[in-house]
C-alpha positions, -999 to +999 in steps of 0.1 A: +000+000+000+014+034-010+011+063+014+006+097-002+024+126+015+017+162+004+039+190+016+030+227+011+051+258+020+044+294+013+057+328+023+044+364+020+065+395+023+054+431+026+070+455+002+072+493-001+042+512-015+016+491+003+026+462-018+035+425-011+043+394-029+040+357-020+052+325-033+042+289-025+051+254-036+036+220-031+052+185-034+034+152-035+054+120-028+044+083-023+059+064+006+059+027+011+064+027+049+049+048+077+083+049+094+095+071+065+069+099+072+088+119+098+121+119+079+104+127+046+084+156+061+116+171+075+134+167+041+105+181+021+101+211+045+138+219+042+137+215+004+106+237+000+117+264+024+151+267+008+136+269-027+110+295-018+135+316+002+159+317-028+132+326-052+112+351-032+142+374-030+135+383-067+107+408-061+100+418-097+079+449-102+073+469-071+049+499-075+058+533-061+034+551-038+017+569-067+010+537-087-027+534-095-037+567-078-042+587-109-072+610-105-096+598-132-130+612-125-148+588-148-134+556-133-134+566-096-167+585-093-174+622-096-153+633-067-122+615-078-122+591-048-123+553-051-154+537-037-145+511-012-166+485+005-155+490+041-122+474+052-126+442+032-099+453+008-121+455-023-122+486-043-138+489-077-130+452-084-093+456-073-079+438-043-061+460-019-040+447+010-061+452+042-047+471+071-035+450+101-040+478+127-074+489+140-098+508+117-095+539+139-057+538+136-058+534+098-084+562+096-062+585+118-030+578+097-049+586+065-064+617+081-029+630+092-016+623+057-045+640+040-047+671+064-010+677+062-007+670+025+020+644+032+036+623+005+024+588+010+058+574-001+075+594+027+051+580+053+057+545+038+095+551+041+090+563+077+072+530+086+099+510+068+126+528+088+108+525+121+094+490+119+109+473+088+074+469+072+049+489+051+022+511+066-007+486+059+013+457+075+018+476+108+002+459+138-017+480+164+014+487+186+035+497+155+007+518+141+005+536+174+042+544+173+038+557+137+009+579+147+028+594+176+057+601+152+034+617+126+017+638+152+050+649+167+063+659+132+031+672+116+002+672+140+010+702+162+016+679+192-021+671+197-012+638+213+016+649+235+011+643+272+009+672+295+033+671+324+023+686+357+047+710+373+052+706+409+042+736+429+067+748+455+051+752+489+043+787+500+066+801+526+046+811+556+055+829+588+090+839+577+105+873+582+112+895+552+141+917+549 
């Protein structure tokens, strides 16, 4: 009796400009003995991981921050904005990488960018420098750090904490000269 063993391995990497790419491979082998399963799994995992890691380094086309953002009033509605269906990542039939942080955080990041007319590629570069990943791939903690940095640089310190100054006790009953 032949035993069919199927091994799958895939990897996804975030890239600049809210982009990412992924690569996966599958292998199917037949074994004749159950005692071969553990060793064959280890061999296949190592083989697939090595192959994917070697190939995923070749990123191919990576769009810049302005890619696909051309203001075409006919295709994006009368106001020039794309119509999105919530946070599900679908926009006019295109798939967009969803945000990993909270909706409030993504909204605030976009608001800061919009209100301060910031270049999205600069914000993307800032996220890459701070956290080694793109803006949309930031988790909640990382997004919070980016928001703090954006507000410190561009937001007028709206989110800075106020420190209380300690009042010196009043001097009473002392003689004045």
